[in-house]
C-alpha positions as CSV (number, residue, x, y, z in Angstrom):
1,M,52.8,97.6,69.1
2,K,56.1,96.0,70.0
3,R,57.9,99.1,69.0
4,I,55.8,101.3,71.2
5,I,56.3,99.0,74.2
6,T,60.0,98.8,73.5
7,I,60.3,102.6,73.3
8,L,58.3,103.1,76.5
9,I,60.6,100.6,78.4
10,L,63.7,102.3,77.0
11,L,62.5,105.7,78.1
12,V,61.5,104.6,81.6
13,S,64.8,102.7,82.1
14,T,66.8,105.6,80.8
15,S,65.2,108.0,83.3
16,L,65.7,105.7,86.2
17,M,69.4,105.3,85.4
18,A,69.9,109.0,85.2
19,Q,69.1,109.6,88.9
20,D,71.7,109.0,91.5
21,P,70.1,107.2,94.3
22,I,72.7,108.3,96.8
23,L,72.0,112.0,96.2
24,Q,68.3,111.4,96.4
25,E,68.5,111.0,100.1
26,G,68.6,114.7,100.9
27,R,69.9,115.2,104.4
28,E,70.1,118.8,105.4
29,A,72.8,118.3,108.0
30,L,75.1,116.6,105.5
31,E,74.4,119.3,102.9
32,E,75.4,122.0,105.4
33,R,78.5,120.0,106.3
34,A,79.4,119.5,102.6
35,E,79.1,123.2,102.1
36,T,81.4,124.0,105.0
37,I,84.0,121.5,103.8
38,T,83.8,122.8,100.3
39,D,84.3,126.4,101.5
40,K,87.5,125.3,103.1
41,Y,88.7,123.7,99.9
42,V,87.7,126.7,97.8
43,D,90.2,128.8,99.8
44,A,92.9,126.1,99.7
45,L,92.5,125.0,96.1
46,G,91.2,128.1,94.4
47,L,88.2,126.3,92.9
48,R,86.3,128.0,90.0
49,A,82.5,128.4,90.3
50,E,81.6,125.3,88.2
51,Q,84.3,123.3,90.0
52,E,82.9,124.4,93.4
53,L,79.4,123.1,92.5
54,L,80.7,119.7,91.2
55,F,83.0,119.5,94.2
56,R,80.3,120.2,96.7
57,N,78.0,117.5,95.2
58,K,80.8,115.0,95.3
59,V,81.6,115.8,98.9
60,E,78.0,115.4,99.9
61,E,77.8,112.1,98.0
62,F,80.8,110.7,99.9
63,L,79.5,112.1,103.3
64,I,76.3,110.1,102.7
65,R,78.4,107.0,101.9
66,E,80.6,107.6,104.9
67,Q,77.6,107.8,107.2
68,K,76.2,104.6,105.9
69,I,79.5,102.8,106.6
70,K,79.6,104.2,110.1
71,E,76.0,103.0,110.7
72,T,76.6,99.4,109.4
73,S,80.3,98.7,110.3
74,K,82.5,98.8,113.4
75,G,86.2,98.5,114.2
76,D,88.7,97.4,111.7
77,D,86.0,96.6,109.1
78,M,84.8,100.2,109.3
79,L,88.3,101.6,109.0
80,N,89.0,99.4,105.9
81,K,85.8,100.5,104.2
82,M,86.6,104.1,105.0
83,V,90.1,103.8,103.5
84,A,88.6,102.3,100.4
85,L,86.0,105.1,100.3
86,R,88.7,107.7,100.5
87,Q,90.5,106.1,97.6
88,N,87.4,106.2,95.5
89,E,86.8,109.8,96.5
90,M,90.3,110.7,95.5
91,A,89.8,109.1,92.1
92,E,86.5,110.9,91.5
93,M,87.9,114.2,92.6
94,A,90.6,113.8,89.9
95,D,87.8,114.2,87.3
96,I,86.9,117.6,88.8
97,L,90.3,119.1,89.8
98,T,93.2,120.1,87.7
99,R,96.5,118.3,88.3
100,I,97.9,121.1,90.4
101,Q,94.7,121.3,92.4
102,L,94.7,117.5,92.9
103,Q,98.2,117.6,94.3
104,E,97.2,120.4,96.8
105,Y,94.0,118.4,97.6
106,K,96.1,115.4,98.6
107,K,98.1,117.6,100.9
108,V,95.3,119.5,102.7
109,R,92.7,116.7,102.8
110,P,94.0,115.1,106.0
111,T,93.6,118.4,107.9
112,I,90.2,119.3,106.5
113,Q,88.7,115.8,106.4
114,P,90.7,113.5,108.8
115,L,90.1,109.8,108.6
116,A,88.2,108.3,111.6
117,R,90.2,106.4,114.2
118,V,89.3,103.1,115.7
119,K,88.9,103.0,119.5
120,Q,90.5,99.9,121.1
């Protein structure tokens, strides 16, 4: 009996951990924006089909995180969180892109996805 309960708990916990809660919040506007942004990067970076899909999902994930930061933070706090978010995004994009593509990504990202500015 203990084994059955243990196995059930293991299966349930494994399936819960497999889902990314950030991507579960399907927001159509952000999906469309992620697709538009990805299309710009496809041209600039020459992404392959499988890279494009991974890249689009990652862009959408970070757009959702960015929106949450904008909703919960203001001023310098928001800017600091956005900079940290961009650094995390860069690190995660390094897993998807080749070294040459990553270097080009660093060059074109400020024009395709500029960082927000704080109004004073």
